[in-house]
mmCIF file of the N, C-alpha and C atoms, coordinates in Angstrom:
data_MODEL
# 
_entry.id   MODEL 
# 
loop_
_atom_site.group_PDB 
_atom_site.id 
_atom_site.type_symbol 
_atom_site.label_atom_id 
_atom_site.label_alt_id 
_atom_site.label_comp_id 
_atom_site.label_asym_id 
_atom_site.label_entity_id 
_atom_site.label_seq_id 
_atom_site.pdbx_PDB_ins_code 
_atom_site.Cartn_x 
_atom_site.Cartn_y 
_atom_site.Cartn_z 
_atom_site.occupancy 
_atom_site.B_iso_or_equiv 
_atom_site.pdbx_formal_charge 
_atom_site.auth_seq_id 
_atom_site.auth_comp_id 
_atom_site.auth_asym_id 
_atom_site.auth_atom_id 
_atom_site.pdbx_PDB_model_num 
ATOM 1   N N  . UNK A 1 1  ? 96.588  130.771 89.677  1.00 0.00 ? 1  UNK A N  1 
ATOM 2   C CA . UNK A 1 1  ? 97.453  132.329 90.917  1.00 0.00 ? 1  UNK A CA 1 
ATOM 3   C C  . UNK A 1 1  ? 98.012  131.636 92.114  1.00 0.00 ? 1  UNK A C  1 
ATOM 4   N N  . UNK A 1 2  ? 98.908  132.227 92.246  1.00 0.00 ? 2  UNK A N  1 
ATOM 5   C CA . UNK A 1 2  ? 99.553  131.398 93.776  1.00 0.00 ? 2  UNK A CA 1 
ATOM 6   C C  . UNK A 1 2  ? 99.424  132.665 95.050  1.00 0.00 ? 2  UNK A C  1 
ATOM 7   N N  . UNK A 1 3  ? 99.915  131.983 96.041  1.00 0.00 ? 3  UNK A N  1 
ATOM 8   C CA . UNK A 1 3  ? 100.157 133.051 97.005  1.00 0.00 ? 3  UNK A CA 1 
ATOM 9   C C  . UNK A 1 3  ? 100.532 134.007 96.625  1.00 0.00 ? 3  UNK A C  1 
ATOM 10  N N  . UNK A 1 4  ? 101.173 134.357 95.692  1.00 0.00 ? 4  UNK A N  1 
ATOM 11  C CA . UNK A 1 4  ? 102.307 135.358 95.756  1.00 0.00 ? 4  UNK A CA 1 
ATOM 12  C C  . UNK A 1 4  ? 102.535 135.975 94.565  1.00 0.00 ? 4  UNK A C  1 
ATOM 13  N N  . UNK A 1 5  ? 101.158 135.468 93.915  1.00 0.00 ? 5  UNK A N  1 
ATOM 14  C CA . UNK A 1 5  ? 100.380 136.715 93.172  1.00 0.00 ? 5  UNK A CA 1 
ATOM 15  C C  . UNK A 1 5  ? 99.540  137.473 93.557  1.00 0.00 ? 5  UNK A C  1 
ATOM 16  N N  . UNK A 1 6  ? 98.439  136.946 94.181  1.00 0.00 ? 6  UNK A N  1 
ATOM 17  C CA . UNK A 1 6  ? 97.920  137.318 95.214  1.00 0.00 ? 6  UNK A CA 1 
ATOM 18  C C  . UNK A 1 6  ? 98.087  138.350 96.015  1.00 0.00 ? 6  UNK A C  1 
ATOM 19  N N  . UNK A 1 7  ? 99.333  138.015 96.605  1.00 0.00 ? 7  UNK A N  1 
ATOM 20  C CA . UNK A 1 7  ? 99.717  138.762 97.957  1.00 0.00 ? 7  UNK A CA 1 
ATOM 21  C C  . UNK A 1 7  ? 100.823 140.172 97.368  1.00 0.00 ? 7  UNK A C  1 
ATOM 22  N N  . UNK A 1 8  ? 101.067 140.034 96.297  1.00 0.00 ? 8  UNK A N  1 
ATOM 23  C CA . UNK A 1 8  ? 102.005 140.953 94.737  1.00 0.00 ? 8  UNK A CA 1 
ATOM 24  C C  . UNK A 1 8  ? 100.660 142.235 94.463  1.00 0.00 ? 8  UNK A C  1 
ATOM 25  N N  . UNK A 1 9  ? 99.352  141.638 94.073  1.00 0.00 ? 9  UNK A N  1 
ATOM 26  C CA . UNK A 1 9  ? 98.193  142.494 93.781  1.00 0.00 ? 9  UNK A CA 1 
ATOM 27  C C  . UNK A 1 9  ? 97.034  142.454 94.649  1.00 0.00 ? 9  UNK A C  1 
ATOM 28  N N  . UNK A 1 10 ? 97.171  142.193 96.297  1.00 0.00 ? 10 UNK A N  1 
ATOM 29  C CA . UNK A 1 10 ? 97.176  143.497 97.407  1.00 0.00 ? 10 UNK A CA 1 
ATOM 30  C C  . UNK A 1 10 ? 98.002  144.176 97.276  1.00 0.00 ? 10 UNK A C  1 
ATOM 31  N N  . UNK A 1 11 ? 99.021  143.973 97.664  1.00 0.00 ? 11 UNK A N  1 
ATOM 32  C CA . UNK A 1 11 ? 100.223 145.355 98.103  1.00 0.00 ? 11 UNK A CA 1 
ATOM 33  C C  . UNK A 1 11 ? 100.314 146.447 96.500  1.00 0.00 ? 11 UNK A C  1 
ATOM 34  N N  . UNK A 1 12 ? 99.800  146.145 95.733  1.00 0.00 ? 12 UNK A N  1 
ATOM 35  C CA . UNK A 1 12 ? 99.190  146.821 94.807  1.00 0.00 ? 12 UNK A CA 1 
ATOM 36  C C  . UNK A 1 12 ? 98.609  148.317 94.666  1.00 0.00 ? 12 UNK A C  1 
ATOM 37  N N  . UNK A 1 13 ? 97.466  147.275 95.445  1.00 0.00 ? 13 UNK A N  1 
ATOM 38  C CA . UNK A 1 13 ? 96.025  147.911 96.081  1.00 0.00 ? 13 UNK A CA 1 
ATOM 39  C C  . UNK A 1 13 ? 96.313  148.776 97.485  1.00 0.00 ? 13 UNK A C  1 
ATOM 40  N N  . UNK A 1 14 ? 97.493  148.770 97.919  1.00 0.00 ? 14 UNK A N  1 
ATOM 41  C CA . UNK A 1 14 ? 97.412  149.402 98.901  1.00 0.00 ? 14 UNK A CA 1 
ATOM 42  C C  . UNK A 1 14 ? 98.222  148.914 100.090 1.00 0.00 ? 14 UNK A C  1 
ATOM 43  N N  . UNK A 1 15 ? 98.131  147.396 100.556 1.00 0.00 ? 15 UNK A N  1 
ATOM 44  C CA . UNK A 1 15 ? 98.419  146.506 101.467 1.00 0.00 ? 15 UNK A CA 1 
ATOM 45  C C  . UNK A 1 15 ? 99.304  146.836 101.549 1.00 0.00 ? 15 UNK A C  1 
ATOM 46  N N  . UNK A 1 16 ? 100.292 146.914 102.750 1.00 0.00 ? 16 UNK A N  1 
ATOM 47  C CA . UNK A 1 16 ? 101.848 146.593 103.219 1.00 0.00 ? 16 UNK A CA 1 
ATOM 48  C C  . UNK A 1 16 ? 102.227 144.707 102.732 1.00 0.00 ? 16 UNK A C  1 
ATOM 49  N N  . UNK A 1 17 ? 103.044 144.315 103.140 1.00 0.00 ? 17 UNK A N  1 
ATOM 50  C CA . UNK A 1 17 ? 103.923 143.183 102.933 1.00 0.00 ? 17 UNK A CA 1 
ATOM 51  C C  . UNK A 1 17 ? 103.444 141.989 103.866 1.00 0.00 ? 17 UNK A C  1 
ATOM 52  N N  . UNK A 1 18 ? 102.921 143.008 105.019 1.00 0.00 ? 18 UNK A N  1 
ATOM 53  C CA . UNK A 1 18 ? 102.729 141.756 106.396 1.00 0.00 ? 18 UNK A CA 1 
ATOM 54  C C  . UNK A 1 18 ? 101.065 142.028 106.689 1.00 0.00 ? 18 UNK A C  1 
ATOM 55  N N  . UNK A 1 19 ? 100.439 142.563 106.160 1.00 0.00 ? 19 UNK A N  1 
ATOM 56  C CA . UNK A 1 19 ? 98.828  142.665 105.851 1.00 0.00 ? 19 UNK A CA 1 
ATOM 57  C C  . UNK A 1 19 ? 98.755  141.966 104.924 1.00 0.00 ? 19 UNK A C  1 
ATOM 58  N N  . UNK A 1 20 ? 99.032  141.997 103.661 1.00 0.00 ? 20 UNK A N  1 
ATOM 59  C CA . UNK A 1 20 ? 98.775  141.048 102.368 1.00 0.00 ? 20 UNK A CA 1 
ATOM 60  C C  . UNK A 1 20 ? 99.036  139.628 102.818 1.00 0.00 ? 20 UNK A C  1 
ATOM 61  N N  . UNK A 1 21 ? 100.368 139.282 103.392 1.00 0.00 ? 21 UNK A N  1 
ATOM 62  C CA . UNK A 1 21 ? 100.523 137.874 103.748 1.00 0.00 ? 21 UNK A CA 1 
ATOM 63  C C  . UNK A 1 21 ? 99.320  137.302 104.760 1.00 0.00 ? 21 UNK A C  1 
ATOM 64  N N  . UNK A 1 22 ? 99.122  138.062 105.478 1.00 0.00 ? 22 UNK A N  1 
ATOM 65  C CA . UNK A 1 22 ? 97.988  137.847 106.288 1.00 0.00 ? 22 UNK A CA 1 
ATOM 66  C C  . UNK A 1 22 ? 96.762  137.876 105.858 1.00 0.00 ? 22 UNK A C  1 
ATOM 67  N N  . UNK A 1 23 ? 96.272  138.585 104.929 1.00 0.00 ? 23 UNK A N  1 
ATOM 68  C CA . UNK A 1 23 ? 94.920  138.422 104.332 1.00 0.00 ? 23 UNK A CA 1 
ATOM 69  C C  . UNK A 1 23 ? 95.309  136.953 103.418 1.00 0.00 ? 23 UNK A C  1 
ATOM 70  N N  . UNK A 1 24 ? 95.947  136.925 102.904 1.00 0.00 ? 24 UNK A N  1 
ATOM 71  C CA . UNK A 1 24 ? 96.316  135.455 101.424 1.00 0.00 ? 24 UNK A CA 1 
ATOM 72  C C  . UNK A 1 24 ? 96.217  134.571 102.779 1.00 0.00 ? 24 UNK A C  1 
ATOM 73  N N  . UNK A 1 25 ? 96.893  134.306 103.938 1.00 0.00 ? 25 UNK A N  1 
ATOM 74  C CA . UNK A 1 25 ? 96.643  133.302 105.159 1.00 0.00 ? 25 UNK A CA 1 
ATOM 75  C C  . UNK A 1 25 ? 95.265  133.002 105.434 1.00 0.00 ? 25 UNK A C  1 
ATOM 76  N N  . UNK A 1 26 ? 94.459  134.056 105.712 1.00 0.00 ? 26 UNK A N  1 
ATOM 77  C CA . UNK A 1 26 ? 93.206  133.654 105.578 1.00 0.00 ? 26 UNK A CA 1 
ATOM 78  C C  . UNK A 1 26 ? 92.540  133.090 104.831 1.00 0.00 ? 26 UNK A C  1 
ATOM 79  N N  . UNK A 1 27 ? 92.910  134.149 103.540 1.00 0.00 ? 27 UNK A N  1 
ATOM 80  C CA . UNK A 1 27 ? 91.582  133.222 102.364 1.00 0.00 ? 27 UNK A CA 1 
ATOM 81  C C  . UNK A 1 27 ? 91.910  131.242 102.423 1.00 0.00 ? 27 UNK A C  1 
ATOM 82  N N  . UNK A 1 28 ? 92.966  131.186 102.637 1.00 0.00 ? 28 UNK A N  1 
ATOM 83  C CA . UNK A 1 28 ? 93.557  129.723 101.817 1.00 0.00 ? 28 UNK A CA 1 
ATOM 84  C C  . UNK A 1 28 ? 92.948  128.684 103.723 1.00 0.00 ? 28 UNK A C  1 
ATOM 85  N N  . UNK A 1 29 ? 93.527  129.352 104.360 1.00 0.00 ? 29 UNK A N  1 
ATOM 86  C CA . UNK A 1 29 ? 92.615  128.879 105.654 1.00 0.00 ? 29 UNK A CA 1 
ATOM 87  C C  . UNK A 1 29 ? 91.093  128.936 105.513 1.00 0.00 ? 29 UNK A C  1 
ATOM 88  N N  . UNK A 1 30 ? 90.240  129.935 104.849 1.00 0.00 ? 30 UNK A N  1 
ATOM 89  C CA . UNK A 1 30 ? 88.424  129.720 104.982 1.00 0.00 ? 30 UNK A CA 1 
ATOM 90  C C  . UNK A 1 30 ? 88.574  128.732 103.269 1.00 0.00 ? 30 UNK A C  1 
ATOM 91  N N  . UNK A 1 31 ? 89.222  128.850 102.650 1.00 0.00 ? 31 UNK A N  1 
ATOM 92  C CA . UNK A 1 31 ? 89.170  127.561 101.331 1.00 0.00 ? 31 UNK A CA 1 
ATOM 93  C C  . UNK A 1 31 ? 89.114  126.511 101.952 1.00 0.00 ? 31 UNK A C  1 
ATOM 94  N N  . UNK A 1 32 ? 90.064  125.812 102.873 1.00 0.00 ? 32 UNK A N  1 
ATOM 95  C CA . UNK A 1 32 ? 90.708  125.188 103.406 1.00 0.00 ? 32 UNK A CA 1 
ATOM 96  C C  . UNK A 1 32 ? 89.526  124.593 104.075 1.00 0.00 ? 32 UNK A C  1 
ATOM 97  N N  . UNK A 1 33 ? 88.981  124.893 105.030 1.00 0.00 ? 33 UNK A N  1 
ATOM 98  C CA . UNK A 1 33 ? 87.942  124.898 106.386 1.00 0.00 ? 33 UNK A CA 1 
ATOM 99  C C  . UNK A 1 33 ? 86.527  124.431 105.145 1.00 0.00 ? 33 UNK A C  1 
ATOM 100 N N  . UNK A 1 34 ? 86.250  125.307 104.636 1.00 0.00 ? 34 UNK A N  1 
ATOM 101 C CA . UNK A 1 34 ? 85.254  125.021 103.700 1.00 0.00 ? 34 UNK A CA 1 
ATOM 102 C C  . UNK A 1 34 ? 84.936  123.618 102.916 1.00 0.00 ? 34 UNK A C  1 
ATOM 103 N N  . UNK A 1 35 ? 86.575  123.061 102.295 1.00 0.00 ? 35 UNK A N  1 
ATOM 104 C CA . UNK A 1 35 ? 86.261  121.969 101.422 1.00 0.00 ? 35 UNK A CA 1 
ATOM 105 C C  . UNK A 1 35 ? 86.380  121.025 102.426 1.00 0.00 ? 35 UNK A C  1 
ATOM 106 N N  . UNK A 1 36 ? 86.975  121.157 103.376 1.00 0.00 ? 36 UNK A N  1 
ATOM 107 C CA . UNK A 1 36 ? 86.638  119.912 104.737 1.00 0.00 ? 36 UNK A CA 1 
ATOM 108 C C  . UNK A 1 36 ? 85.259  119.475 105.387 1.00 0.00 ? 36 UNK A C  1 
ATOM 109 N N  . UNK A 1 37 ? 84.551  120.855 105.185 1.00 0.00 ? 37 UNK A N  1 
ATOM 110 C CA . UNK A 1 37 ? 83.110  120.823 105.603 1.00 0.00 ? 37 UNK A CA 1 
ATOM 111 C C  . UNK A 1 37 ? 82.411  120.155 104.585 1.00 0.00 ? 37 UNK A C  1 
ATOM 112 N N  . UNK A 1 38 ? 82.099  121.230 103.392 1.00 0.00 ? 38 UNK A N  1 
ATOM 113 C CA . UNK A 1 38 ? 81.311  120.762 102.093 1.00 0.00 ? 38 UNK A CA 1 
ATOM 114 C C  . UNK A 1 38 ? 81.834  120.422 101.185 1.00 0.00 ? 38 UNK A C  1 
ATOM 115 N N  . UNK A 1 39 ? 83.166  120.395 100.984 1.00 0.00 ? 39 UNK A N  1 
ATOM 116 C CA . UNK A 1 39 ? 83.829  119.491 100.129 1.00 0.00 ? 39 UNK A CA 1 
ATOM 117 C C  . UNK A 1 39 ? 84.006  120.216 98.362  1.00 0.00 ? 39 UNK A C  1 
ATOM 118 N N  . UNK A 1 40 ? 83.088  121.945 98.486  1.00 0.00 ? 40 UNK A N  1 
ATOM 119 C CA . UNK A 1 40 ? 83.293  122.592 96.955  1.00 0.00 ? 40 UNK A CA 1 
ATOM 120 C C  . UNK A 1 40 ? 82.676  123.825 97.736  1.00 0.00 ? 40 UNK A C  1 
ATOM 121 N N  . UNK A 1 41 ? 83.924  124.377 96.630  1.00 0.00 ? 41 UNK A N  1 
ATOM 122 C CA . UNK A 1 41 ? 83.865  125.872 97.300  1.00 0.00 ? 41 UNK A CA 1 
ATOM 123 C C  . UNK A 1 41 ? 83.768  126.318 95.841  1.00 0.00 ? 41 UNK A C  1 
ATOM 124 N N  . UNK A 1 42 ? 82.664  126.925 95.525  1.00 0.00 ? 42 UNK A N  1 
ATOM 125 C CA . UNK A 1 42 ? 82.526  127.725 94.056  1.00 0.00 ? 42 UNK A CA 1 
ATOM 126 C C  . UNK A 1 42 ? 83.053  129.387 94.505  1.00 0.00 ? 42 UNK A C  1 
ATOM 127 N N  . UNK A 1 43 ? 84.275  129.104 93.219  1.00 0.00 ? 43 UNK A N  1 
ATOM 128 C CA . UNK A 1 43 ? 84.959  130.748 92.775  1.00 0.00 ? 43 UNK A CA 1 
ATOM 129 C C  . UNK A 1 43 ? 84.458  131.866 91.902  1.00 0.00 ? 43 UNK A C  1 
ATOM 130 N N  . UNK A 1 44 ? 84.453  132.916 91.575  1.00 0.00 ? 44 UNK A N  1 
ATOM 131 C CA . UNK A 1 44 ? 83.968  133.021 90.867  1.00 0.00 ? 44 UNK A CA 1 
ATOM 132 C C  . UNK A 1 44 ? 84.167  133.431 88.960  1.00 0.00 ? 44 UNK A C  1 
ATOM 133 N N  . UNK A 1 45 ? 86.017  132.505 89.668  1.00 0.00 ? 45 UNK A N  1 
ATOM 134 C CA . UNK A 1 45 ? 86.170  131.844 88.177  1.00 0.00 ? 45 UNK A CA 1 
ATOM 135 C C  . UNK A 1 45 ? 86.787  130.426 88.155  1.00 0.00 ? 45 UNK A C  1 
ATOM 136 N N  . UNK A 1 46 ? 85.844  129.645 89.116  1.00 0.00 ? 46 UNK A N  1 
ATOM 137 C CA . UNK A 1 46 ? 86.130  128.782 89.000  1.00 0.00 ? 46 UNK A CA 1 
ATOM 138 C C  . UNK A 1 46 ? 85.730  127.723 89.901  1.00 0.00 ? 46 UNK A C  1 
ATOM 139 N N  . UNK A 1 47 ? 85.718  126.398 90.150  1.00 0.00 ? 47 UNK A N  1 
ATOM 140 C CA . UNK A 1 47 ? 85.149  125.016 91.187  1.00 0.00 ? 47 UNK A CA 1 
ATOM 141 C C  . UNK A 1 47 ? 86.035  124.811 91.925  1.00 0.00 ? 47 UNK A C  1 
ATOM 142 N N  . UNK A 1 48 ? 86.951  124.865 92.923  1.00 0.00 ? 48 UNK A N  1 
ATOM 143 C CA . UNK A 1 48 ? 87.608  123.540 94.043  1.00 0.00 ? 48 UNK A CA 1 
ATOM 144 C C  . UNK A 1 48 ? 86.393  122.582 94.130  1.00 0.00 ? 48 UNK A C  1 
ATOM 145 N N  . UNK A 1 49 ? 86.924  121.273 94.044  1.00 0.00 ? 49 UNK A N  1 
ATOM 146 C CA . UNK A 1 49 ? 85.609  120.365 94.204  1.00 0.00 ? 49 UNK A CA 1 
ATOM 147 C C  . UNK A 1 49 ? 87.334  119.436 95.648  1.00 0.00 ? 49 UNK A C  1 
ATOM 148 N N  . UNK A 1 50 ? 86.809  118.342 96.735  1.00 0.00 ? 50 UNK A N  1 
ATOM 149 C CA . UNK A 1 50 ? 87.434  117.373 97.605  1.00 0.00 ? 50 UNK A CA 1 
ATOM 150 C C  . UNK A 1 50 ? 87.083  116.224 96.162  1.00 0.00 ? 50 UNK A C  1 
ATOM 151 N N  . UNK A 1 51 ? 87.905  115.775 96.191  1.00 0.00 ? 51 UNK A N  1 
ATOM 152 C CA . UNK A 1 51 ? 88.223  114.033 95.945  1.00 0.00 ? 51 UNK A CA 1 
ATOM 153 C C  . UNK A 1 51 ? 88.624  113.673 96.803  1.00 0.00 ? 51 UNK A C  1 
ATOM 154 N N  . UNK A 1 52 ? 87.206  112.264 97.501  1.00 0.00 ? 52 UNK A N  1 
ATOM 155 C CA . UNK A 1 52 ? 87.438  111.557 98.177  1.00 0.00 ? 52 UNK A CA 1 
ATOM 156 C C  . UNK A 1 52 ? 88.801  110.558 98.015  1.00 0.00 ? 52 UNK A C  1 
ATOM 157 N N  . UNK A 1 53 ? 89.544  109.736 99.058  1.00 0.00 ? 53 UNK A N  1 
ATOM 158 C CA . UNK A 1 53 ? 90.716  109.242 98.954  1.00 0.00 ? 53 UNK A CA 1 
ATOM 159 C C  . UNK A 1 53 ? 90.655  108.137 98.336  1.00 0.00 ? 53 UNK A C  1 
ATOM 160 N N  . UNK A 1 54 ? 91.372  107.695 97.049  1.00 0.00 ? 54 UNK A N  1 
ATOM 161 C CA . UNK A 1 54 ? 91.611  106.334 96.629  1.00 0.00 ? 54 UNK A CA 1 
ATOM 162 C C  . UNK A 1 54 ? 92.246  105.443 97.416  1.00 0.00 ? 54 UNK A C  1 
ATOM 163 N N  . UNK A 1 55 ? 91.971  103.431 97.882  1.00 0.00 ? 55 UNK A N  1 
ATOM 164 C CA . UNK A 1 55 ? 92.384  103.153 98.939  1.00 0.00 ? 55 UNK A CA 1 
ATOM 165 C C  . UNK A 1 55 ? 93.701  102.260 98.186  1.00 0.00 ? 55 UNK A C  1 
ATOM 166 N N  . UNK A 1 56 ? 94.704  103.531 97.867  1.00 0.00 ? 56 UNK A N  1 
ATOM 167 C CA . UNK A 1 56 ? 95.828  102.799 96.443  1.00 0.00 ? 56 UNK A CA 1 
ATOM 168 C C  . UNK A 1 56 ? 96.350  101.774 97.261  1.00 0.00 ? 56 UNK A C  1 
ATOM 169 N N  . UNK A 1 57 ? 96.957  100.696 96.989  1.00 0.00 ? 57 UNK A N  1 
ATOM 170 C CA . UNK A 1 57 ? 98.172  100.078 97.746  1.00 0.00 ? 57 UNK A CA 1 
ATOM 171 C C  . UNK A 1 57 ? 98.916  100.133 96.768  1.00 0.00 ? 57 UNK A C  1 
ATOM 172 N N  . UNK A 1 58 ? 100.397 100.175 97.621  1.00 0.00 ? 58 UNK A N  1 
ATOM 173 C CA . UNK A 1 58 ? 101.796 100.629 96.748  1.00 0.00 ? 58 UNK A CA 1 
ATOM 174 C C  . UNK A 1 58 ? 102.821 99.336  97.636  1.00 0.00 ? 58 UNK A C  1 
ATOM 175 N N  . UNK A 1 59 ? 103.561 98.311  96.966  1.00 0.00 ? 59 UNK A N  1 
ATOM 176 C CA . UNK A 1 59 ? 105.159 98.042  97.804  1.00 0.00 ? 59 UNK A CA 1 
ATOM 177 C C  . UNK A 1 59 ? 106.111 98.525  98.007  1.00 0.00 ? 59 UNK A C  1 
ATOM 178 N N  . UNK A 1 60 ? 105.919 99.682  99.111  1.00 0.00 ? 60 UNK A N  1 
ATOM 179 C CA . UNK A 1 60 ? 107.477 100.315 99.227  1.00 0.00 ? 60 UNK A CA 1 
ATOM 180 C C  . UNK A 1 60 ? 108.388 99.829  100.049 1.00 0.00 ? 60 UNK A C  1 
ATOM 181 N N  . UNK A 1 61 ? 109.322 99.583  99.185  1.00 0.00 ? 61 UNK A N  1 
ATOM 182 C CA . UNK A 1 61 ? 110.550 98.725  100.283 1.00 0.00 ? 61 UNK A CA 1 
ATOM 183 C C  . UNK A 1 61 ? 109.893 97.536  100.732 1.00 0.00 ? 61 UNK A C  1 
ATOM 184 N N  . UNK A 1 62 ? 109.367 96.836  99.886  1.00 0.00 ? 62 UNK A N  1 
ATOM 185 C CA . UNK A 1 62 ? 108.976 95.214  100.358 1.00 0.00 ? 62 UNK A CA 1 
ATOM 186 C C  . UNK A 1 62 ? 107.960 95.468  101.452 1.00 0.00 ? 62 UNK A C  1 
ATOM 187 N N  . UNK A 1 63 ? 107.733 96.032  101.539 1.00 0.00 ? 63 UNK A N  1 
ATOM 188 C CA . UNK A 1 63 ? 105.931 96.476  102.986 1.00 0.00 ? 63 UNK A CA 1 
ATOM 189 C C  . UNK A 1 63 ? 105.069 97.094  101.779 1.00 0.00 ? 63 UNK A C  1 
ATOM 190 N N  . UNK A 1 64 ? 103.878 96.338  102.292 1.00 0.00 ? 64 UNK A N  1 
ATOM 191 C CA . UNK A 1 64 ? 102.706 97.264  101.799 1.00 0.00 ? 64 UNK A CA 1 
ATOM 192 C C  . UNK A 1 64 ? 101.889 98.212  102.511 1.00 0.00 ? 64 UNK A C  1 
ATOM 193 N N  . UNK A 1 65 ? 102.217 99.292  101.661 1.00 0.00 ? 65 UNK A N  1 
ATOM 194 C CA . UNK A 1 65 ? 102.057 101.173 102.197 1.00 0.00 ? 65 UNK A CA 1 
ATOM 195 C C  . UNK A 1 65 ? 100.204 100.887 101.240 1.00 0.00 ? 65 UNK A C  1 
ATOM 196 N N  . UNK A 1 66 ? 99.211  101.883 102.885 1.00 0.00 ? 66 UNK A N  1 
ATOM 197 C CA . UNK A 1 66 ? 98.541  102.665 101.836 1.00 0.00 ? 66 UNK A CA 1 
ATOM 198 C C  . UNK A 1 66 ? 98.373  103.734 102.016 1.00 0.00 ? 66 UNK A C  1 
ATOM 199 N N  . UNK A 1 67 ? 98.020  104.812 100.222 1.00 0.00 ? 67 UNK A N  1 
ATOM 200 C CA . UNK A 1 67 ? 98.328  106.060 100.370 1.00 0.00 ? 67 UNK A CA 1 
ATOM 201 C C  . UNK A 1 67 ? 96.668  106.358 100.489 1.00 0.00 ? 67 UNK A C  1 
ATOM 202 N N  . UNK A 1 68 ? 95.990  107.199 101.521 1.00 0.00 ? 68 UNK A N  1 
ATOM 203 C CA . UNK A 1 68 ? 94.379  107.195 101.494 1.00 0.00 ? 68 UNK A CA 1 
ATOM 204 C C  . UNK A 1 68 ? 94.679  108.668 101.470 1.00 0.00 ? 68 UNK A C  1 
ATOM 205 N N  . UNK A 1 69 ? 95.295  110.074 100.785 1.00 0.00 ? 69 UNK A N  1 
ATOM 206 C CA . UNK A 1 69 ? 95.435  111.040 100.712 1.00 0.00 ? 69 UNK A CA 1 
ATOM 207 C C  . UNK A 1 69 ? 94.518  112.130 99.788  1.00 0.00 ? 69 UNK A C  1 
ATOM 208 N N  . UNK A 1 70 ? 93.567  112.913 100.591 1.00 0.00 ? 70 UNK A N  1 
ATOM 209 C CA . UNK A 1 70 ? 92.981  113.419 99.675  1.00 0.00 ? 70 UNK A CA 1 
ATOM 210 C C  . UNK A 1 70 ? 93.154  114.286 98.870  1.00 0.00 ? 70 UNK A C  1 
ATOM 211 N N  . UNK A 1 71 ? 92.556  115.170 97.106  1.00 0.00 ? 71 UNK A N  1 
ATOM 212 C CA . UNK A 1 71 ? 93.235  115.529 96.203  1.00 0.00 ? 71 UNK A CA 1 
ATOM 213 C C  . UNK A 1 71 ? 91.706  116.691 96.394  1.00 0.00 ? 71 UNK A C  1 
ATOM 214 N N  . UNK A 1 72 ? 92.369  117.804 95.819  1.00 0.00 ? 72 UNK A N  1 
ATOM 215 C CA . UNK A 1 72 ? 91.528  118.970 95.222  1.00 0.00 ? 72 UNK A CA 1 
ATOM 216 C C  . UNK A 1 72 ? 91.597  119.238 93.388  1.00 0.00 ? 72 UNK A C  1 
ATOM 217 N N  . UNK A 1 73 ? 90.768  119.264 93.547  1.00 0.00 ? 73 UNK A N  1 
ATOM 218 C CA . UNK A 1 73 ? 90.227  119.464 92.144  1.00 0.00 ? 73 UNK A CA 1 
ATOM 219 C C  . UNK A 1 73 ? 89.899  120.622 91.530  1.00 0.00 ? 73 UNK A C  1 
ATOM 220 N N  . UNK A 1 74 ? 90.456  121.299 90.484  1.00 0.00 ? 74 UNK A N  1 
ATOM 221 C CA . UNK A 1 74 ? 89.873  122.495 90.060  1.00 0.00 ? 74 UNK A CA 1 
ATOM 222 C C  . UNK A 1 74 ? 89.016  122.841 88.992  1.00 0.00 ? 74 UNK A C  1 
ATOM 223 N N  . UNK A 1 75 ? 88.331  123.352 88.069  1.00 0.00 ? 75 UNK A N  1 
ATOM 224 C CA . UNK A 1 75 ? 87.089  123.334 87.171  1.00 0.00 ? 75 UNK A CA 1 
ATOM 225 C C  . UNK A 1 75 ? 87.277  124.533 87.389  1.00 0.00 ? 75 UNK A C  1 
ATOM 226 N N  . UNK A 1 76 ? 87.806  125.413 85.715  1.00 0.00 ? 76 UNK A N  1 
ATOM 227 C CA . UNK A 1 76 ? 87.473  126.827 85.601  1.00 0.00 ? 76 UNK A CA 1 
ATOM 228 C C  . UNK A 1 76 ? 86.161  127.196 85.088  1.00 0.00 ? 76 UNK A C  1 
ATOM 229 N N  . UNK A 1 77 ? 85.465  128.157 84.463  1.00 0.00 ? 77 UNK A N  1 
ATOM 230 C CA . UNK A 1 77 ? 83.967  128.188 83.840  1.00 0.00 ? 77 UNK A CA 1 
ATOM 231 C C  . UNK A 1 77 ? 84.301  128.585 83.143  1.00 0.00 ? 77 UNK A C  1 
# 
């Protein structure tokens, strides 16, 4: 499910394009905030969990670079 499909579904339910876009934006802001604070969000169709960043190292153009970006995993019910 993507932002566009959620927005289109809301439009089919009677929301205008702008209203649907604002609702979808708020939903994703809430999900990001909850993942940052709690590390897990349970939805009716699955669970989103925040995975701690790994301390990977790689050489990029001859210099040592650290990659420490957290990732989100989705597990279906």
